[in-house]
C-alpha positions in Angstrom: -54.4 -96.0 29.2 -53.7 -93.3 32.3 -56.3 -95.1 34.2 -56.2 -98.6 33.4 -59.7 -99.0 31.3 -62.9 -97.1 31.7 -62.7 -96.8 35.5 -63.4 -92.8 35.7 -66.4 -93.5 33.3 -67.8 -95.7 35.5 -67.3 -93.8 38.4 -69.1 -90.8 36.7 -71.7 -92.7 36.0 -72.1 -93.8 39.5 -72.1 -90.2 40.5 -74.8 -89.3 37.7 -77.0 -92.3 39.0 -76.4 -91.3 42.7 -77.6 -87.9 41.7 -80.8 -89.3 39.7 -81.7 -91.9 42.7 -81.7 -89.2 45.3 -83.3 -86.3 43.4 -85.3 -87.9 40.3 -83.6 -86.2 37.8 -80.4 -86.0 35.7 -77.5 -83.5 36.8 -76.9 -80.2 35.3 -73.2 -81.1 35.4 -70.3 -83.6 36.7 -67.3 -82.0 38.3 -64.1 -84.2 38.4 -60.3 -84.4 38.3 -58.8 -82.8 34.8 -57.1 -86.1 34.6 -60.3 -88.3 34.8 -61.7 -85.8 32.5 -59.1 -86.0 29.8 -59.0 -89.8 30.2 -62.7 -90.1 29.7 -62.4 -87.7 26.3 -59.1 -88.9 25.1 -59.5 -92.7 25.9 -62.7 -93.8 26.9 -65.2 -92.3 24.9 -65.2 -91.9 21.0 -65.5 -88.3 19.9 -68.9 -88.6 19.1 -69.6 -90.5 22.2 -68.0 -87.6 24.1 -70.1 -85.0 22.2 -73.3 -87.3 23.1 -72.5 -87.2 26.9 -71.7 -83.6 27.2 -74.7 -82.7 25.2 -76.7 -84.4 28.3 -74.3 -83.3 31.5 -71.7 -80.8 31.4 -68.4 -82.4 32.2 -66.5 -79.6 34.3 -62.8 -80.2 35.2 -62.1 -79.3 38.9 -58.9 -80.5 40.6 -60.8 -80.0 43.9 -63.6 -82.4 43.1 -63.5 -85.9 43.3 -66.6 -86.5 40.8 -69.7 -84.7 42.2 -72.8 -84.3 40.0 -74.5 -81.1 40.6 -77.8 -79.9 40.0 -78.9 -76.3 39.0 -80.5 -75.7 42.3 -77.5 -76.9 44.2 -78.4 -80.4 44.8 -75.3 -82.6 44.8 -74.1 -86.4 44.9 -70.5 -86.8 45.6 -69.0 -90.3 44.4 -65.5 -89.3 46.2 -67.5 -88.9 49.7 -70.3 -91.3 48.8 -69.3 -94.1 46.7 -71.3 -95.9 44.3 -75.1 -95.4 45.1 -77.0 -97.8 47.4 -79.9 -97.7 44.9 -79.9 -97.0 41.2 -82.4 -95.3 38.9 -84.6 -97.4 36.7 -82.3 -96.6 33.9 -78.8 -96.6 35.0 -76.4 -93.9 33.0 -74.0 -96.9 31.6 -77.2 -98.6 30.1 -78.9 -95.2 28.9 -75.4 -93.9 26.8 -74.8 -97.4 25.8 -71.8 -99.2 24.5 -71.8 -97.4 21.2 -70.1 -94.2 22.9 -67.5 -96.3 24.0 -64.1 -96.8 22.2 -64.1 -99.9 20.1 -61.6 -101.7 22.7 -63.5 -101.1 25.9 -67.4 -102.3 24.2 -68.5 -105.5 26.0 
C-alpha cells in the first residue's frame, strides 16, 4: 500500500477531531494531498465506507494542504501544523465512523 497502512486515514481523523474539539462541530471539508486522498479512497476504505465518509465531510485533493479540516465559516484545524489534537471530542472520528468502513485487512 502506498502509505504503508491507514496512516493517511488516522491523520484525517486527527484533523477532524482537532476541529471538533476546537469548534464543537464537524468540519465541512478536509483538504489533503492528492496522494493521501487516493490512498484513503483506493486502499484504506471500502467503496461503501468512502461513500459514508464523504456524505459527512467532503474530502478535497489539494497538494498545498497538509490535511486541513475547514468549516463553512472559515474555521480551520491543520494537522500539518498542529499535529494530533491535545483534546479529543467525546466521540472521536475513528470511533464514530467505526471499523466497518475500513478495508477488511485493516480492521482490528
